[in-house]
N, C-alpha and C positions, 0 to 999 in steps of 0.2 A: 504493500501500499502506501502512494508516495505522502511525503510529510507537505505541510503545510508551505513550505520554502521551493521544494519542487514546484507542486501545483502554481505556484505565484510562478516561476519561471517560464512552466506548460503554458499559462495563460497569457504569456506576453508574445514567447516563441508562436505560438499561435494567432493569437489576433494582431499583435504589434509589426509580425515581420514576416517576411512571402517564401512561404514554403506551399512547394507543391503538393504533398504528401502530408502526413497527420505528425507529428511529433509521439514517442510513444512513451508513456507513465508508466509502466506495468514493469519497467526494470529488465524487455524481452521484447524481441524485433518475431517477424514474422520469417524472416531471410533465414533459411536452415542454415547457409556456411557461418554469416554470421553466430548464428546461434549456437555450431558446433564450437568455435574457435573460444569465445569467452564461454563455455560449458570447462573449461580447464583453466580458467584467469583469477581465481581467487585471491585475492588481494592476503592473506593472510600464508600462501607459499604451498597451498596443499595441493593444487592437482584438480580441485572440487571448481564449481561455479563463479564467474566473478560476474558482477551487475553494474553496469552505472548506471547513473542515478535518471539518465535521458539518452532517449536514442532515436535518430533521425536517419530513415533507408530510403532513399530514392535509386530503386533497382536499374532501371529506364539510363538512370545518367551513370551508375555506379557510384555511386557519393553515400558516402558513410558520415556520421557525426556522433562523437561519442561526447558524451556529455558528466562532470563530475562536479558537485554540488555541495558548498559545506554553509552553514548559516551566520558566520561569524567569518571577518575577514581576516582575525590572526591563525585562523586555519587554513589559509589559502596555500602557503608554500612552508616547506620546509628550508634546511642550511641548505638554499640553492648547487652547494658545489658537491650535496650527497643527494636528496629528493630520496631519503630511502624510508620513507613513513608511509606509504599508499593510505593507509588504513583512517590517519586524521587530515591530511592534506589535498585538500582540490590537485593543487598541480601532479604532485607526490603519486595521485592516483589516476589523475589521467594521461601519465603517461606509462604509468605502469599498465594500465590499460592496451593505449599505442601497443605495448612494444610485443604487443600476443599478433599483431597484425602486421608483422614485421615479417618479407618473407622468406629469412630465416626461419622463422620460427612457427610455418605453414606446413599443414601434410600434403597429399596429392590433391588429396579430395578442396580443400582451401587454399590452394596456392593461386588461383586466379584472384582471389580478391589483392593479391600483391598489383594488380592494375587498376584497382580502385581508387577513389578520388578521398581518404580517409582526413579528417578532421580529428582534434581531441579539443575540447572548450574546456577549460576550470575555472569556475563561478564561485563565488565566494559574497557573503553578504548578503544586501536586500536588495532585489533589484527595484522599486519602489525609490527607495533610496537614489539621491543623487550624485551624496558622497561615502557613501558607508558601504559600498560593494568593490569587487576585485575582478580582473577578469585576465584572462592568458587563454590563446591560442596558438595551437600546435597541428604541426601534419606532416604525411610522412613522403619522403623522397629518397631514391636510392637508395631504400634499407634504413633509412636513417629517421630519427623524430628531430623534427627541425620548428623553431622557435619564431612563429609569422608576425610576429613585435605587431597584434593587432590587439588591441582590447574592449573593444566593442562589440557585439553582436551585430551582424552584418546579415541581409536578407540571402536566401541561396542563390539567385544572378550571379549576384558580388561573389561567394565565393567560389561559384563555377568559373567566373570569370579568370578569379586567379588563377586557380590552377589550366586553363586555358592557355594564361599566358606561359604559364611555369611550362605547361609540355612547351610550349613556341620556342622557349629560349633552348632549353632542351634539344630538343629535337635538331634546331636549326643548330646550332653548335657539333650534334654529334657527324651529319648532314654532312656539314661544311670540311669537315675532319677525314672525314672514309672516302672523299670525294675527291679530293687531294692526295690522300694517300692510294688510289686506284689506279691514279689518272700519271700520279709520277710511277707507280709500275710498269705503265705501259707506256713510257715514253719514247720506246722504239720502236711502238707500231701507229701506224700512219692515225691522224686526227680521224680522219672520212672513216675509220674502221671501230673506233673505239665504242660510237654509241650504238652500233647493232650487236658491236658484242658483248656489251654491258646488257642491253635488250634478250638477248641470246644465254647468259650465263644466268640472270635473271630468271626466265621460264624453265632453264635446268634446274634451277633451285625449288621449281614448286614441289609442295608439298603435297605430294599423292602418293598413294600406296603404291602404283605401278613404278610411282621413278624410283628406279635402281640405281641410275645416276648420283642422287642425290646425295643417297645412304652408303656408296661405295669411293666417290671420288678419291677420298682423300689417300687411298690406297693406290692410288691408280701413276703411271706415271705422267708426266706431261707430252709426251704424243700421245697415250690413248684419251686423256683426256682431249685434246682439242677435236681427236675423230671424234670421241661420244657426243660432243654439243649436238654439232646436226644433228644429231642422228635423235638425240633427246629431246630438242624443241621440237622436231618432226611429229613424234612420237606423242609428247605431250599436246600438241596443237591437234593434233588428230583425233585427241582422244576430247578433245574440249570444242568437237566439231567445228574447228574452223574452214574453212573452204580452203581447198587444195592452191587457191591459185595465190590466197594471201600466205601458204605455209612457202610457196613458192618463192615468193619476193624475199622474206628471210634465208631462208636456205642460200639462195643463192648470193646472197651479200655475205656470207658467210666463209667463200672462198677461199679468202686471202689465209685459213685456219690451215691451209695445206701447204703453205708456202713457207709462213712467217717464224721462220728461222729459231728466235729466238722464247716465242708463244711454245714450239717442239720440244724445245731443248732445255729449257730453266722450269721452276714451280714455280712461277709469275703466277697463270688460272689455278693455281691449286691456292693459294696467298689471298685472291683477290674473290675467289667464292669464298672463302674464309670471315673475311671483311665481310659479304656481304651477307653470308649465312647468321654472322653470330653480330652483328652490328646493326648493319640497315634495314635488313628485313623485320626484326622483331622491334623497331619503329613502325613499321607498314599500317601493326594492329594496335597501334597505342591509341591515336584516336582518329574516330573515323570524321568529321566533319570539314578533313583539312586534308586536302592532296598531299599528305607525304612523298609520294613516291613523284610526284609532278616536283614537289620542292626540290629533293633529289638529282632528279633528270637536270633542272634547271642551274644544279648550283656542278655536276658534274658536268655539263657541258658547255659550263663557261668555264672550269679551269682545263677543259680540253680544246677553246678555243675554237668551240664551233657557233653557239650562238653569235652569228654577225649581219648587224645589216647588208651588209654588201654579199656577203653568201647568201641571201633571201632567207633565211633562220633568224627569228626574232620568238620567242615566248611570247605569251603574257605576263605581267608580274604576278604575285604571288596577291597583290592589294586591290588591282584592276579585278582578278576574277574572285577575289571576295564580294569587291564591290558590285559587282552585276549581280552576286548569286545572292546579295542582300536585297538586291531591288526587289527580288520576288515576297519578299514579307510583301510590299503595296500590290500585288498582284493575288488573283483567285486562285491559285491553285493547284490544283490537282493531280489523282494519280492518274486520269485519264489524258493528262496532256504529253505534248513531245519537248522535246529537249533536244535541240539543233544548233551545233556548231560548222560553219561552210572551210571553216581553217583548222581543223580540233589539233592540231600538234601534238605534243604526248596525252590530250585527253583532259587537259586540267579543269573547263568547264564544264564539260560531259561530267564528270565525277563530281564538281559542287552542287551541278543538280540532279544528279542522280542521289546524293546524299541528305540532299531538299524534303524528294518526292518521298525516301528510305523516311524521313523522320515526320513526313505528314502521315505516313500510312502508319507508323508504331503509336500515334495517337492519336489513330481512329477509333479505338474501341473495337475493331474486329479478334475476332482471338487469332489466335497466333500462326496455326494454319492457313487462315484465310491472307493475313498481313504477312508470310512467307512465299504464298503464291500470287499475292499482289506487286511485292515486289520482284520476282522472277520474271513475270510478265513484262511488267517497265523495264528490265533490264534489258528483257531481250527484242523489243518490237519496238520502244520509244526513245530511246535514244539515238541519234542518227547525228554522223559527222563524218567529213571528208580531209584528207589529206594527201597533197601532193606531192610532199618527199618523204620517198620510200624510210629514209632514217627516223623520223620523228612518228610515221607512221608505226613504223615494228615497234617503237618505244609507248605508243598507244596504246598498243595490241595489248605487252605485257605488262601494261599498268592497268587495264580492264582487269585482265587476270588475276590478279592479286586484290585487287577491290571487289571480287565476286563475280565477276564478268561483266555483262554490258558493249561488250563486244562485236554480236551478231551485227550492226550496222554502223561498224565503222569502215571505211571505204577506200582505200590508198587511187584513189581518182581525184582529180582538176574539180573541182564543185563549177565550174566556169563553164 
């Protein structure tokens, strides 16, 4: 049973702040995975159940807030260098609960929570008293509990914006680092061949049960890797029901793999595959409403010196894509509409439109099966793109594959 102080907090968060779901006052939550983590989080260290005072969970946004509350401000925090009394103090308590959500402490059934946005709020005092209260906010990033340096309650949208900005900073930094690293390894490879090679390597790393290359490339010699890349690309694209003409375009552009002595005699491709698999591809799953793959392509092409007005290749900047995507908020957009880009490049605008429609479908109130069916129909029939440049087209195809498809009506043709 919640005490009077918790009820005051609950009333404040429910009526004075803007949240799309309800806060829980019964020290429990309907999400079974959150429950499982808390089942062993006792403040006494017994391995039994622990219960934060308030919990907020938004499964659609993968967003969780834990709140620890103390009646008196003197019980806000123990020694700031130890914080080892979670039973008595709010800050100590919330950090204690957050520690169970660190990736190192999750098991196979709950490890997906490591990708969630998780906040911990420590509040003490009287929410109605302007001066007699204290609050600290903490979040989890890179398997660490970090002080947000925020001392007031924010609306859900503000918290989510904070995490989104955090994600973008981290993603941009990692993508730039990997793009530069991969281009340095390919310094002896013609710049015109680098982007098609990148596309082929990404397709070769698609997580498919039939993809033996992804599982075995580490034990293959450079010669074998070069020979197996076109075969793997062709096999995967056939399984993905890509038309033969589209596959031939990509395979023909990979002919340089037969004669590039550096790639055939050194471990360059194996090292690049490791970099993509370990440090780049995991980022693709991190955030759905941002075209991370498009950003990676843009950075890669910039380091390769391929994006050039004189060469006729100019990628739409991310802020322009975001601007036009945000304009759809002014339209009565529906899953029946078509998203069309006559010069689609790497598919960034198509991806942004697909994300928006997916979001509309997710909030439609339909059942899971019907939502999934609508998404599949939309991606297959209502994303339409043309790209004349074969290099950009190949990148658009691999982009779509990693975003859950949408490539069916993307054509390597001059729109005009």
